[in-house]
C-alpha positions as CSV (number, residue, x, y, z in Angstrom):
1,M,-68.5,-276.4,-96.9
2,A,-72.0,-276.2,-97.6
3,S,-71.6,-280.2,-100.1
4,T,-69.6,-281.0,-96.8
5,G,-71.6,-280.4,-94.3
6,L,-74.4,-282.2,-96.3
7,A,-72.7,-285.1,-96.7
8,V,-72.1,-285.3,-93.4
9,A,-75.7,-285.3,-92.4
10,A,-76.0,-287.8,-95.1
11,S,-73.5,-290.1,-93.8
12,G,-75.5,-290.2,-90.4
13,L,-78.5,-290.3,-91.6
14,L,-78.0,-293.5,-93.9
15,Y,-75.9,-295.0,-91.0
16,F,-78.0,-294.6,-87.9
17,K,-81.2,-294.2,-89.8
18,Q,-81.2,-296.7,-92.6
19,N,-83.9,-299.3,-91.3
20,E,-86.4,-296.2,-91.7
21,L,-85.5,-295.5,-94.7
22,I,-85.4,-298.7,-96.1
23,Y,-88.2,-300.0,-94.5
24,P,-90.9,-297.1,-94.7
25,R,-93.4,-299.7,-93.5
26,T,-95.4,-296.9,-91.3
27,L,-96.5,-295.3,-95.2
28,P,-98.8,-294.2,-95.8
29,P,-99.9,-293.0,-92.7
30,G,-102.0,-296.0,-91.0
31,A,-99.8,-298.5,-93.2
32,R,-99.5,-300.4,-89.6
33,T,-103.0,-299.9,-88.7
34,E,-105.8,-299.5,-91.5
35,I,-105.1,-302.9,-93.5
36,P,-107.7,-303.3,-96.6
37,R,-109.7,-306.5,-96.4
38,P,-109.9,-308.8,-99.8
39,T,-113.4,-308.3,-99.4
40,E,-113.2,-304.5,-99.8
41,F,-112.2,-305.9,-102.9
42,G,-114.5,-308.0,-104.0
43,V,-112.6,-311.1,-103.2
44,L,-114.9,-313.4,-101.8
45,D,-112.8,-316.6,-101.3
46,W,-109.5,-315.9,-99.0
47,E,-108.1,-316.7,-95.6
48,D,-107.1,-314.3,-93.1
49,L,-103.9,-316.5,-91.6
50,T,-101.2,-315.7,-88.8
51,I,-98.5,-318.3,-89.4
52,P,-95.6,-318.5,-86.7
53,T,-91.9,-318.0,-87.8
54,P,-89.0,-320.3,-86.1
55,D,-87.2,-317.1,-84.3
56,G,-90.9,-316.4,-83.2
57,E,-92.3,-313.7,-84.8
58,R,-95.9,-313.6,-85.9
59,L,-97.0,-312.8,-89.6
60,N,-100.1,-311.9,-91.0
61,A,-101.0,-313.0,-94.5
62,F,-103.8,-313.4,-96.9
63,L,-104.7,-316.8,-99.0
64,L,-106.9,-315.6,-102.1
65,K,-107.5,-319.3,-102.8
66,A,-108.1,-320.6,-106.8
67,P,-111.7,-321.1,-108.3
68,K,-111.7,-324.8,-108.9
69,A,-112.1,-324.7,-112.4
70,R,-108.4,-325.8,-112.7
71,A,-108.1,-328.5,-110.6
72,G,-108.2,-331.4,-112.6
73,T,-108.6,-329.6,-116.3
74,S,-106.2,-331.1,-118.8
75,G,-103.9,-332.7,-115.7
76,E,-103.0,-329.2,-114.9
77,K,-102.0,-328.7,-111.3
78,E,-103.0,-325.7,-109.6
79,V,-100.8,-322.7,-109.0
80,T,-99.8,-321.5,-106.0
81,V,-98.4,-317.4,-105.9
82,L,-96.1,-316.3,-103.0
83,M,-96.1,-312.5,-103.7
84,F,-94.0,-309.8,-101.8
85,H,-94.5,-306.2,-101.9
86,G,-92.2,-303.2,-102.0
87,N,-90.4,-301.7,-98.9
88,A,-93.7,-299.4,-98.1
89,G,-97.5,-299.9,-97.3
90,N,-99.2,-303.3,-96.6
91,I,-100.8,-306.4,-98.0
92,G,-104.0,-304.6,-98.3
93,H,-102.8,-302.3,-100.8
94,R,-102.1,-305.0,-103.2
95,V,-105.1,-307.3,-103.0
96,P,-106.6,-305.8,-106.5
97,I,-103.2,-307.3,-107.9
98,A,-103.8,-310.4,-105.7
99,R,-107.2,-310.3,-107.2
100,V,-106.2,-310.3,-110.9
101,L,-104.1,-313.4,-110.2
102,Q,-106.6,-315.5,-108.6
103,E,-109.7,-314.2,-110.9
104,K,-108.2,-314.1,-113.9
105,M,-105.6,-317.0,-114.0
106,R,-107.1,-319.0,-111.6
107,C,-104.2,-318.9,-109.0
108,N,-104.0,-319.3,-105.0
109,V,-102.1,-316.6,-103.9
110,L,-100.2,-316.2,-100.5
111,M,-100.1,-312.8,-99.4
112,V,-97.0,-312.7,-97.0
113,E,-96.5,-309.7,-94.9
114,Y,-93.0,-308.9,-93.7
115,R,-92.0,-308.8,-89.6
116,G,-92.8,-304.6,-88.8
117,Y,-95.4,-304.1,-90.9
118,G,-99.0,-304.2,-91.1
119,A,-100.6,-306.6,-88.6
120,S,-97.0,-308.7,-88.7
121,T,-94.8,-308.6,-85.1
122,G,-91.5,-307.5,-85.1
123,S,-89.0,-305.2,-86.8
124,P,-87.8,-305.8,-90.7
125,G,-84.4,-306.1,-91.6
126,E,-82.8,-308.3,-94.5
127,V,-82.1,-311.2,-92.0
128,G,-85.6,-311.7,-90.9
129,L,-87.1,-310.8,-94.2
130,C,-85.7,-313.7,-95.7
131,V,-87.2,-315.7,-92.7
132,D,-90.4,-314.3,-93.2
133,A,-90.3,-315.7,-96.9
134,Q,-89.5,-319.2,-96.0
135,T,-91.5,-319.5,-93.9
136,G,-93.9,-318.4,-96.4
137,L,-92.8,-320.9,-98.6
138,D,-92.7,-323.3,-95.8
139,Y,-96.3,-322.7,-95.5
140,I,-97.2,-323.5,-99.0
141,R,-95.0,-326.7,-98.8
142,G,-96.8,-328.0,-95.7
143,R,-100.4,-327.2,-96.7
144,A,-103.0,-329.9,-98.2
145,G,-104.3,-328.7,-101.0
146,L,-101.5,-326.3,-101.8
147,A,-98.3,-328.8,-101.5
148,E,-99.2,-330.3,-104.2
149,G,-99.5,-327.4,-107.2
150,K,-96.9,-325.4,-108.4
151,V,-95.3,-322.5,-106.3
152,V,-94.2,-319.2,-108.2
153,V,-92.3,-316.4,-106.7
154,F,-93.0,-313.1,-107.2
155,G,-91.4,-310.0,-106.2
156,Q,-91.9,-306.0,-106.3
157,S,-88.9,-303.3,-106.1
158,L,-87.8,-304.6,-102.6
159,G,-89.9,-307.7,-102.6
160,G,-88.1,-308.7,-105.5
161,A,-84.7,-308.7,-103.5
162,V,-86.8,-311.0,-101.0
163,A,-87.7,-313.2,-103.7
164,I,-84.7,-313.9,-105.4
165,Q,-82.8,-315.1,-102.1
166,L,-85.7,-317.5,-101.4
167,V,-85.3,-318.6,-104.9
168,A,-81.3,-319.4,-104.6
169,S,-81.3,-320.8,-101.2
170,E,-80.1,-324.1,-102.2
171,R,-82.8,-325.4,-99.6
172,N,-85.7,-324.9,-102.0
173,R,-84.2,-326.3,-105.2
174,G,-86.4,-327.8,-106.9
175,L,-89.7,-326.6,-104.7
176,V,-90.2,-323.4,-106.8
177,H,-91.2,-323.4,-110.4
178,G,-91.6,-319.8,-111.4
179,L,-90.4,-316.6,-110.5
180,V,-91.4,-312.8,-111.7
181,L,-89.3,-310.0,-110.8
182,E,-90.5,-306.2,-111.4
183,N,-88.6,-302.7,-110.6
184,T,-86.1,-304.5,-108.5
185,F,-82.8,-303.2,-107.7
186,T,-78.9,-305.0,-108.2
187,A,-77.9,-304.4,-104.9
188,M,-79.4,-301.8,-101.9
189,R,-75.6,-300.2,-102.1
190,K,-75.7,-299.6,-105.8
191,L,-78.8,-298.0,-105.6
192,I,-78.7,-295.7,-102.7
193,P,-76.5,-293.3,-105.2
194,S,-79.8,-292.9,-107.1
195,V,-82.3,-292.3,-104.7
196,M,-79.8,-290.3,-101.6
197,P,-77.1,-288.9,-104.4
198,P,-75.9,-286.8,-101.3
199,A,-74.6,-290.2,-99.7
200,K,-73.0,-291.8,-102.9
201,Y,-69.7,-292.0,-101.3
202,L,-71.1,-293.6,-98.2
203,A,-73.1,-296.8,-99.6
204,R,-70.4,-298.9,-97.6
205,L,-72.2,-297.9,-94.3
206,C,-75.2,-299.2,-95.4
207,H,-75.8,-302.7,-93.8
208,E,-78.8,-303.6,-95.4
209,I,-76.8,-305.5,-98.4
210,W,-79.6,-307.2,-100.7
211,A,-77.4,-308.0,-102.6
212,S,-79.6,-309.2,-105.9
213,D,-76.4,-309.2,-108.2
214,T,-74.9,-312.3,-106.3
215,Y,-77.8,-314.4,-105.6
216,L,-79.2,-314.1,-109.3
217,P,-76.7,-316.1,-110.9
218,L,-77.0,-318.9,-108.5
219,I,-80.9,-319.6,-109.9
220,T,-80.6,-321.9,-112.9
221,D,-83.1,-324.3,-112.8
222,T,-86.3,-321.8,-112.2
223,P,-87.7,-319.7,-115.1
224,I,-87.7,-316.2,-114.5
225,L,-89.9,-313.2,-116.1
226,F,-88.5,-309.9,-115.8
227,L,-91.2,-307.4,-115.9
228,S,-89.3,-303.8,-116.1
229,G,-90.7,-300.0,-116.1
230,R,-88.7,-298.0,-118.1
231,R,-90.1,-295.0,-116.6
232,D,-89.2,-296.2,-113.0
233,E,-88.3,-292.9,-111.4
234,I,-87.0,-294.6,-108.0
235,I,-84.9,-297.5,-109.1
236,P,-83.2,-297.0,-112.1
237,P,-84.0,-299.5,-115.5
238,S,-80.4,-300.2,-115.8
239,H,-80.6,-302.4,-112.5
240,M,-83.5,-304.6,-114.1
241,D,-81.0,-304.8,-117.3
242,Q,-77.7,-305.7,-115.7
243,L,-79.8,-308.2,-113.8
244,Y,-81.0,-310.1,-117.0
245,E,-78.0,-309.9,-118.4
246,I,-76.5,-311.9,-115.3
247,C,-79.2,-314.3,-114.7
248,K,-77.7,-317.4,-115.6
249,S,-81.6,-319.2,-115.8
250,R,-81.7,-321.9,-119.2
251,S,-85.8,-319.6,-119.3
252,K,-85.1,-316.3,-118.9
253,I,-88.1,-313.9,-120.2
254,W,-87.6,-309.8,-120.5
255,R,-90.9,-307.8,-121.0
256,P,-90.3,-303.9,-120.9
257,L,-93.3,-301.6,-120.4
258,P,-92.2,-298.4,-122.1
259,N,-94.4,-296.2,-119.8
260,G,-94.0,-297.9,-116.8
261,T,-93.3,-295.9,-114.0
262,H,-91.9,-297.6,-110.4
263,N,-95.6,-297.6,-109.1
264,E,-97.5,-298.3,-112.0
265,T,-96.0,-300.4,-114.3
266,I,-98.6,-302.9,-112.9
267,I,-101.2,-300.9,-114.7
268,E,-99.5,-301.0,-118.4
269,P,-100.5,-302.9,-121.3
270,G,-99.7,-306.0,-121.5
271,Y,-98.5,-306.4,-117.9
272,F,-101.1,-309.1,-117.2
273,D,-100.6,-311.1,-121.0
274,A,-97.1,-311.0,-119.9
275,F,-97.8,-313.0,-116.4
276,A,-100.6,-315.0,-118.0
277,E,-98.0,-316.0,-120.9
278,F,-95.0,-316.9,-118.4
279,L,-97.2,-319.3,-116.4
280,K,-99.0,-321.4,-119.5
281,D,-96.3,-321.4,-121.3
282,H,-92.9,-321.7,-118.8
283,V,-94.7,-323.0,-115.4
284,L,-97.8,-325.3,-116.8
285,S,-96.3,-326.9,-119.3
286,K,-93.3,-328.3,-117.6
């Protein structure tokens, strides 16, 4: 009886509160109002943007500008990384990562905040976040100084699912020159048994699908880098294994980080080396 009651409670929580569970935009406390600025991390050349979406929301975004040394060097084009974070926090919390991409790899970095997160308006959901991702890419393609360069889409955790759907879209064919995925999942319904075991038989009630295992095989021309923390305690590493296996890109690169946990894979030795190597060998060289 106790297990039955637990399952009923879990099903109710999953169905009626799944938006709050999947998109905990108020965590950590203050995440909607306390947004670290790039200057707090020593970034000087950046812009604070408000980008309107086609459906009437207003997205906060940070644009970190690349050092100009790359421009015109050996004929290389500038690279803009379009960055999507995980399901908690805000773009300000990820500025230290973006700073490495800006300073060490000489990339522009556009950090788009999802609707309902940070200073962006609206409420999050799968359809809306996909609109936000497309809005970010459209901004890059429409802005002088960015449109002429190459675009790499980078997604962490939930952001990986956002990134996959964006790059898989037929309308974006040929517009994205690289995709980087870190510790993401195959599909939301397949992740639920791991993060909420009592609800494993009720996963079908989840209306936020995020079926990356359906969209990823559609990407065949874009190089993809898989960065997998092998000690991920939130998303089982088997999800990244499966995504790599079903990936049909003609250029796919696997980089396991043996001691990487879900949120700390980024600090593992070799993480940014793999990212830089990917840019050099699979984006800039093409």
